[in-house]
C-alpha positions in Angstrom: -24.3 -48.7 -39.5 -24.9 -50.3 -42.9 -23.9 -53.8 -43.8 -24.7 -55.8 -46.9 -23.7 -59.4 -47.1 -24.3 -62.7 -48.8 -24.2 -65.4 -46.1 -24.6 -69.1 -46.2 -27.3 -70.3 -43.7 -29.3 -73.5 -43.8 -27.2 -74.7 -46.7 -28.2 -71.8 -49.0 -27.0 -68.3 -49.8 -29.1 -65.4 -48.3 -28.6 -61.8 -49.3 -29.3 -59.4 -46.5 -28.8 -55.8 -45.6 -28.6 -54.1 -42.1 -29.0 -50.4 -41.5 -29.1 -48.2 -38.4 -28.5 -48.9 -34.7 -30.8 -49.8 -31.9 -33.3 -52.7 -31.3 -33.5 -55.0 -34.3 -36.4 -54.9 -36.7 -36.6 -57.7 -39.3 -38.7 -57.0 -42.4 -40.0 -60.0 -44.3 -41.2 -59.4 -47.9 -44.1 -61.2 -49.7 -43.8 -63.6 -52.5 -42.0 -62.7 -55.8 -40.5 -59.5 -54.4 -37.0 -58.6 -53.2 -36.2 -57.2 -49.8 -35.2 -53.9 -51.3 -38.9 -53.0 -51.7 -38.8 -52.0 -48.0 -35.9 -49.6 -48.6 -38.0 -46.8 -50.2 -40.3 -46.1 -47.3 -40.1 -48.4 -44.3 -36.3 -48.6 -43.7 -35.6 -44.9 -43.6 -38.5 -44.3 -41.2 -37.5 -47.1 -38.9 -33.8 -46.1 -38.9 -34.8 -42.5 -38.1 -37.0 -43.8 -35.3 -34.0 -45.5 -33.7 -34.1 -49.0 -34.9 -31.6 -51.3 -36.5 -33.3 -52.7 -39.6 -32.6 -56.0 -41.4 -34.0 -56.7 -44.9 -33.2 -59.7 -47.0 -34.1 -61.6 -50.2 -36.2 -64.7 -49.3 -35.0 -67.9 -50.8 -36.3 -68.0 -54.4 -35.2 -64.3 -55.0 -31.7 -63.8 -56.4 -29.0 -63.2 -55.4 -30.3 -65.4 -52.5 -30.4 -69.1 -53.6 -33.4 -69.7 -55.9 -34.1 -73.2 -54.7 -36.0 -73.9 -57.9 -36.5 -77.5 -56.9 -39.1 -76.3 -54.4 -39.5 -75.1 -50.9 -42.0 -75.1 -48.0 -43.0 -72.3 -45.7 -40.9 -73.9 -42.9 -37.8 -73.3 -45.0 -38.5 -69.5 -45.0 -39.2 -69.6 -41.3 -35.9 -71.3 -40.6 -34.0 -68.8 -42.9 -35.5 -65.9 -41.0 -34.6 -67.5 -37.6 -31.0 -68.2 -38.8 -30.6 -64.5 -39.9 -31.7 -63.2 -36.5 -29.2 -65.6 -34.9 -26.5 -64.6 -37.3 -26.9 -60.9 -36.6 -27.0 -61.7 -32.9 -29.7 -59.3 -31.8 -32.5 -61.6 -30.5 -35.2 -61.2 -29.6 -36.2 -59.1 -32.7 -39.2 -57.2 -33.7 -40.4 -59.0 -36.9 -42.6 -57.4 -39.5 -44.0 -59.3 -42.5 -46.4 -58.6 -45.3 -48.5 -61.2 -47.2 -46.3 -64.3 -47.5 -43.9 -62.6 -45.1 -46.7 -62.4 -42.6 -47.2 -66.1 -42.7 -43.4 -66.5 -42.1 -43.7 -64.1 -39.1 -46.6 -66.0 -37.6 -44.9 -69.3 -37.9 -41.6 -67.9 -36.6 -43.4 -66.4 -33.5 -45.0 -69.8 -32.9 -41.9 -72.0 -33.5 -39.2 -69.8 -32.0 -40.7 -67.5 -29.4 -37.2 -66.9 -28.1 -36.4 -64.9 -31.3 -39.5 -62.7 -31.5 -40.5 -60.0 -29.0 -42.9 -58.2 -31.3 -44.7 -59.6 -34.4 -46.4 -57.5 -37.0 -48.4 -59.2 -39.8 -49.8 -57.0 -42.6 -52.3 -58.5 -45.1 -52.3 -61.9 -43.5 -54.5 -64.9 -43.0 -54.6 -68.1 -41.0 -56.7 -70.2 -43.4 -56.9 -70.4 -47.2 -60.2 -69.2 -48.7 -61.7 -70.7 -51.9 -60.7 -67.5 -53.8 -57.1 -67.6 -52.5 -56.8 -71.2 -53.6 -58.2 -70.4 -57.0 -55.9 -67.4 -57.5 -52.8 -69.4 -56.4 -53.6 -72.3 -58.7 -54.2 -69.9 -61.6 -50.8 -68.3 -61.0 -49.1 -71.7 -61.0 -51.0 -72.8 -64.2 -50.1 -69.5 -66.0 -46.4 -70.0 -65.1 -46.3 -73.7 -66.0 -47.9 -72.9 -69.4 -44.9 -70.7 -70.1 -47.2 -67.7 -70.9 -45.6 -64.3 -70.7 -48.2 -61.5 -70.4 -47.5 -58.3 -72.3 -45.9 -55.8 -69.9 -48.7 -53.3 -70.3 -51.4 -55.9 -69.5 -49.4 -57.3 -66.6 -49.0 -53.8 -65.2 -52.7 -53.1 -65.4 -53.7 -56.3 -63.8 -51.2 -55.9 -61.0 -52.5 -52.4 -60.3 -56.1 -53.5 -60.3 -55.4 -56.3 -57.9 -53.1 -54.5 -55.5 -54.2 -50.9 -55.2 -57.3 -49.3 -53.6 -60.1 -47.7 -55.6 -59.1 -44.3 -54.4 -55.6 -44.8 -55.9 -57.0 -46.2 -59.1 -59.2 -43.1 -59.5 -56.2 -40.8 -59.1 -55.2 -40.3 -62.7 -51.7 -38.9 -62.0 -50.8 -41.4 -59.3 -52.0 -44.5 -61.1 -50.3 -43.4 -64.3 -47.0 -43.2 -62.4 -47.6 -46.6 -60.8 -48.4 -48.2 -64.2 -45.2 -46.9 -65.6 -43.2 -48.4 -62.7 -44.9 -51.8 -62.9 -44.6 -52.0 -66.7 -40.8 -52.0 -66.3 -40.4 -54.1 -63.2 -41.3 -57.5 -61.9 -42.0 -59.3 -65.1 -39.0 -61.7 -65.1 -39.7 -65.4 -64.7 -37.5 -67.6 -62.6 -37.6 -71.1 -61.1 -37.2 -69.4 -57.6 -40.3 -67.3 -58.1 -42.2 -70.4 -59.3 -41.2 -72.2 -56.2 -42.5 -69.4 -54.0 -45.9 -69.3 -55.7 -46.0 -73.0 -55.1 -46.1 -72.6 -51.3 -49.2 -73.9 -49.6 -50.5 -73.2 -46.2 -48.4 -75.0 -43.6 -50.0 -78.2 -42.1 -53.1 -78.0 -44.1 -55.5 -75.1 -44.7 -56.1 -73.9 -41.2 -53.6 -72.5 -38.7 -55.8 -70.3 -36.5 -56.0 -72.8 -33.7 -52.2 -73.1 -33.5 -51.9 -69.3 -33.4 -53.7 -69.2 -30.0 -50.4 -70.1 -28.4 -48.3 -67.2 -29.9 -46.9 -65.2 -27.0 -45.2 -62.3 -28.8 -46.7 -58.9 -28.6 -48.7 -58.9 -31.8 -50.1 -56.3 -34.3 -52.2 -57.4 -37.2 -52.7 -54.7 -40.0 -55.5 -55.1 -42.5 -55.6 -53.0 -45.7 -59.3 -52.1 -46.1 -59.4 -52.5 -49.9 -57.2 -55.5 -50.2 -58.6 -57.8 -52.9 -56.0 -60.5 -52.5 -56.3 -60.9 -48.7 -59.6 -59.4 -47.6 -59.5 -57.9 -44.1 -61.9 -60.4 -42.6 -59.1 -63.0 -43.0 -56.6 -60.7 -41.2 -59.1 -60.1 -38.4 -59.4 -63.8 -37.8 -55.6 -63.9 -37.1 -55.9 -61.1 -34.7 -58.8 -62.7 -32.9 -56.9 -66.0 -32.6 -53.7 -64.6 -31.0 -54.0 -63.7 -27.3 -53.8 -59.9 -26.7 -53.2 -59.1 -30.4 -54.0 -55.6 -31.6 -55.7 -55.0 -34.9 -55.4 -51.9 -37.0 -57.2 -51.4 -40.3 -55.9 -48.8 -42.7 -58.5 -47.2 -45.1 -58.0 -46.6 -48.8 -55.3 -49.2 -49.1 -54.9 -52.3 -51.2 -52.5 -55.2 -50.9 -49.6 -52.9 -51.5 -50.6 -50.7 -48.6 -47.0 -50.2 -47.4 -46.2 -48.6 -50.8 -49.6 -47.0 -51.3 -49.9 -45.2 -47.9 -46.5 -45.5 -46.4 -46.8 -42.6 -44.0 -49.8 -44.1 -42.3 -48.3 -47.6 -42.3 -45.0 -46.3 -40.9 -46.9 -44.4 -38.2 -48.7 -47.5 -37.1 -45.5 -49.7 -37.2 -43.4 -47.3 -35.2 -46.0 -46.7 -32.6 -46.3 -50.4 -32.0 -42.6 -51.3 -32.2 -41.6 -48.7 -29.7 
């Protein structure tokens, strides 16, 4: 089964896609990226493994409502909950990466009735000094109306998001640079609203996560510069019974960089 729709939930439009049949897996993307990023590697593997897979564009990413006036993390949590209820397949297996992991954590905490399994890749439960500095820098760059040359933006994106092993692979990194040069450079009020998100309820959520009851897997990407693995381990240590997996030779884009290994870990846990 494949179903693509634009639905109004929580007063906004949300663009979503459903493929396959079986237990529901909801994939929650990180900031600034559309849900279709999951379609290249994770969706085909999960459908083949016997799951129904829901992907969607978070508020801030067109054609979902951009909500340029601003948003908080709880808005994205409520949107994900509303989508699960709309599809009518609760409880769901929910998988997030980066910002999507924060949504997954808070959803498992706020709506345990909707989440049977929670997977958080490249996640954290407290904001480090470097994370705060990077986030502020991104906001300042956007607010200064500075548009980086596509070649430079591609190079910086690759340096920040891929592992050294990939950066040393001349053929592979050449292909990635070409892709990044021609994608992801558009500015929008919705993307600005997403990068304006702060940690919910202050800078520390690890204490709250001790009450998460869903079966939990935390995945760290060993060479992640943006969310170092020690922050992901802290989340796994906070959640009772959580399993932690660390994937070597992967950066922040681990699900694109080493999709076979990521999919293997996901499917093993979700089954």
